[in-house]
Phi, psi and omega in degrees: 000146180296139185277149168288178185303109184280161178296326177297333178291319182294331180286343176281354190305313184294322177295317180295321179296318178304317175299321182288327176294325176292320175311311191292344176273356178282141173292145181275075173251165180299322177295316180296318178295327175290324181296321178294324174302316179295314182296318176300322178291318174307316180294315176302318177300323184282343181245354186307315186289332180290325179283318188252349192080170183281072183231144180287144178232128177275132172264004176262078187257017176298133185087357176241308183215145180227145190231131176231130178203152183290145180293325180224115183288131175292320179226119184293342180265352177222067187266124177281139176225136184237131174239128179246131179256132182297122179293347180277347177264102192273349190247034175280122185249346177198163183214131180239135178250138176226138170242110192305319188266356176294153184301326172242096190296331181281114178291302179193159171238130184250131178242129185263141177291151178299129177066019176293331179072029182286127176239351182216127177226128182230141178208182177238133184236166171264139177232122187280331176188176186312125184201161164281134166258134183241142172238124181241115179258138179248130179266167187297339176283356181088005177283147180248135180230126187242140165233159179215154172217146180266131180246132176262108178201157182211136172088011186296325182285336183254359186296141181296153181294149180292314182260158173285166188299317184297310183303311177304316182286330179295329182252358183302129178096347178289142185235154175218139175238129182243136183249141183239154172296142179299147180290158174299130178097348181293158183293152178306133179086001184284141181237145182236112186231162176229120174263128179234127184238120176285117178192137185292337180046047178303139187272341190086358177247357180273146180258147177285129188296337182267312179272336182073007178276158175294135174281127179302147178298134179202103183219163174290121182269318185223139177224138178237125182239122180230165164245102192063231178273357187269124181289135172255300176202161173226156183224137166241109184251171176233202189283354185273351174282132187295162170312143183054077183306142189213119180233126177248136178203163174249171181190162177258122180281160175245034185128195184266024186294153180298152166268126191239127184238130169235135178222156176216142180254182188284352172267002179085005178283135183247150184223139178216149172198166179207154181218139174295132188295323184294340183242008184299130176078007178262000000 
């Protein structure tokens, strides 16, 4: 099974932050852009075993996983990412996202419930500097399948919060579930939903606008999503998930049971809510 964020990765934060600052001093020329790709790839090679263990990973992931993200982000703190899992591959059990140059490269690890039928997962991430974004799917036989795309962005992990501190704290933990009509061609019983959680998700690299002191890291660390007693997916995340975490995903329902969400952040605060699936988002 793919590992959650290991301690050696966290110890790399200072070194990777220094590397990302160095990136930003490069002129955006074809040669400089090529060098950032090389640097990103070198970082990945240095952390790969810590993230995945000493296991082979196939980069021929066609037919297993597909990744979509903008080549150049409009907002480095809110970069949309879509991952598509081939519905013909029934045994994908987990997915890990990695942004090589981010201070904590592991964005999140998602684990899927058996027969949940998840084929699409979308979220928003912070990108600290020019980097490859990787999506690595693990099948039940233990094989790893990776795709990557290069994103041009800068400053996402240190970008100021959208909301002020008082507003963020007042609404922290509020959740909303929105339901969409299933896309054409989706499996019978497929549901398409979007979970939104109010939380500042501070990265630890942002500064208080008044004091200029760094704001301590404080983010949603774990999320568990079920339909009744049936697991749909769970997440273990880090600082790279954007403010107000937002996840859109599909799954195959087993009837009208409630969608139940439990979340916990790095300060031990817990948040929970539930919605009848048939009326979610209405």
